[in-house]
Every structure is written in structure tokens, then in C-alpha cells.
C-alpha positions in Angstrom: 63.1 -39.0 15.9 66.6 -38.9 17.3 65.8 -35.9 19.5 62.9 -37.8 21.0 65.1 -40.8 21.8 67.7 -38.5 23.4 65.0 -36.9 25.5 63.7 -40.4 26.5 67.2 -41.5 27.5 67.5 -38.5 29.8 64.0 -38.6 31.3 63.7 -42.3 32.0 66.6 -42.5 34.5 65.3 -39.3 36.2 61.9 -41.0 36.7 63.2 -44.5 37.5 66.1 -43.7 39.8 64.0 -42.6 42.8 62.1 -45.8 42.7 65.2 -47.9 42.5 66.9 -45.9 45.2 64.0 -46.7 47.6 64.3 -50.5 47.0 66.4 -52.6 49.4 70.1 -52.8 48.7 70.6 -56.1 47.0 73.2 -57.5 44.6 70.7 -57.3 41.8 70.0 -53.6 42.5 73.8 -52.9 42.5 74.1 -54.8 39.2 71.2 -52.8 37.7 72.7 -49.5 38.9 76.1 -50.4 37.6 74.8 -51.2 34.1 72.9 -47.9 34.1 75.9 -45.9 35.3 78.6 -47.4 33.2 76.8 -48.5 30.1 76.5 -51.9 28.5 80.0 -52.4 27.2 81.7 -51.9 30.5 79.0 -53.8 32.3 79.5 -56.8 30.1 83.3 -56.8 30.7 83.1 -56.4 34.5 81.6 -57.8 37.7 80.8 -55.8 40.8 80.3 -56.5 44.4 79.4 -54.0 47.2 80.5 -54.5 50.8 80.9 -51.9 53.5 80.6 -49.1 51.1 83.3 -50.4 48.8 82.3 -51.2 45.3 84.8 -53.8 43.9 85.0 -54.0 40.2 86.6 -57.0 38.6 87.3 -56.8 34.9 87.9 -59.7 32.5 90.8 -57.8 30.8 93.4 -55.3 32.0 92.3 -52.7 29.5 88.8 -52.7 31.0 90.2 -52.5 34.5 92.3 -49.5 33.5 89.3 -47.8 32.0 87.2 -48.4 35.1 90.0 -47.2 37.3 90.4 -44.0 35.2 86.6 -43.3 35.4 86.1 -44.4 39.0 85.2 -41.0 40.4 82.8 -40.2 37.7 81.2 -43.7 38.0 80.6 -43.2 41.7 78.8 -39.9 41.0 76.7 -41.7 38.3 75.8 -44.4 40.8 74.5 -42.0 43.4 71.1 -41.3 41.8 70.4 -45.0 41.7 71.8 -46.1 45.0 71.8 -43.0 47.1 74.5 -40.5 48.2 77.2 -42.1 50.4 76.2 -45.7 49.7 79.4 -46.1 47.8 82.4 -44.6 49.6 85.0 -46.0 47.3 85.4 -47.9 44.0 88.2 -50.3 43.8 89.6 -52.2 40.9 91.9 -55.0 42.1 95.5 -53.9 41.5 96.6 -56.9 39.6 94.0 -56.3 36.9 95.0 -52.6 36.5 98.6 -53.2 35.8 99.6 -52.8 32.2 101.1 -56.0 30.8 104.8 -55.7 30.4 106.1 -55.6 26.9 108.9 -58.1 26.3 112.3 -56.4 25.9 113.5 -56.5 22.4 116.2 -59.1 22.0 119.5 -57.8 21.0 121.1 -59.8 18.2 124.4 -61.3 19.2 127.3 -59.2 18.1 129.2 -60.4 15.1 132.7 -61.4 16.1 
């Protein structure tokens, strides 16, 4: 049964992607392709916009932003079957959301005098 499900998960995108690729480029199409490319967990934690070939990914938390930033090249490759080669020239994650939060410095106890 699991083998059949794995086969289905591989075959369905191969059959569906050409039809999606032929559809007009709309925000809904980009959202659909994003969810298919990154999976439901990342898709729930992010929002995407596409303008002039730049896919901007905004994450609700810094940890998701860092993960998307780390995977950005792979994600662009995964989007190509859905949107077409060269539609996305760059994937950006706003810099403010990719910074790791600073850890507070440990306070030094006052020296005993």
C-alpha cells in the first residue's frame, strides 16, 4: 500500500505540472506551485509574491526564514516544473527575517568587595 502511495506522489506531479505550467501566471498559480515545491509545513509558515522574476518569501518566524534561505536554490529548481524554467530568477527572503535573534549576554554578578 505504501509503495502505491509513493508511486502516486511521484506520478501525479509529473502529470499535473505541464498543465499548471501552461496556465497564466497568477498569484494563485504561484501559491499552488510554492506549496507543491516546499511542502505543507513551509507553505503554512510563509507567504510568497513574484514580481520581475524575484520570488519574495516572507516567513512568520526567523527559523522558517532561515530554513527557506538555506533551501532557496533547491526550491527554485523544484518550482521550475510548475512555473517553467527561468520564470523565477532569484528567491529572496527579507534580510530582517533571516537574522538569528541575538542571545542576551549573560550578566556578570557584581564582584564581592
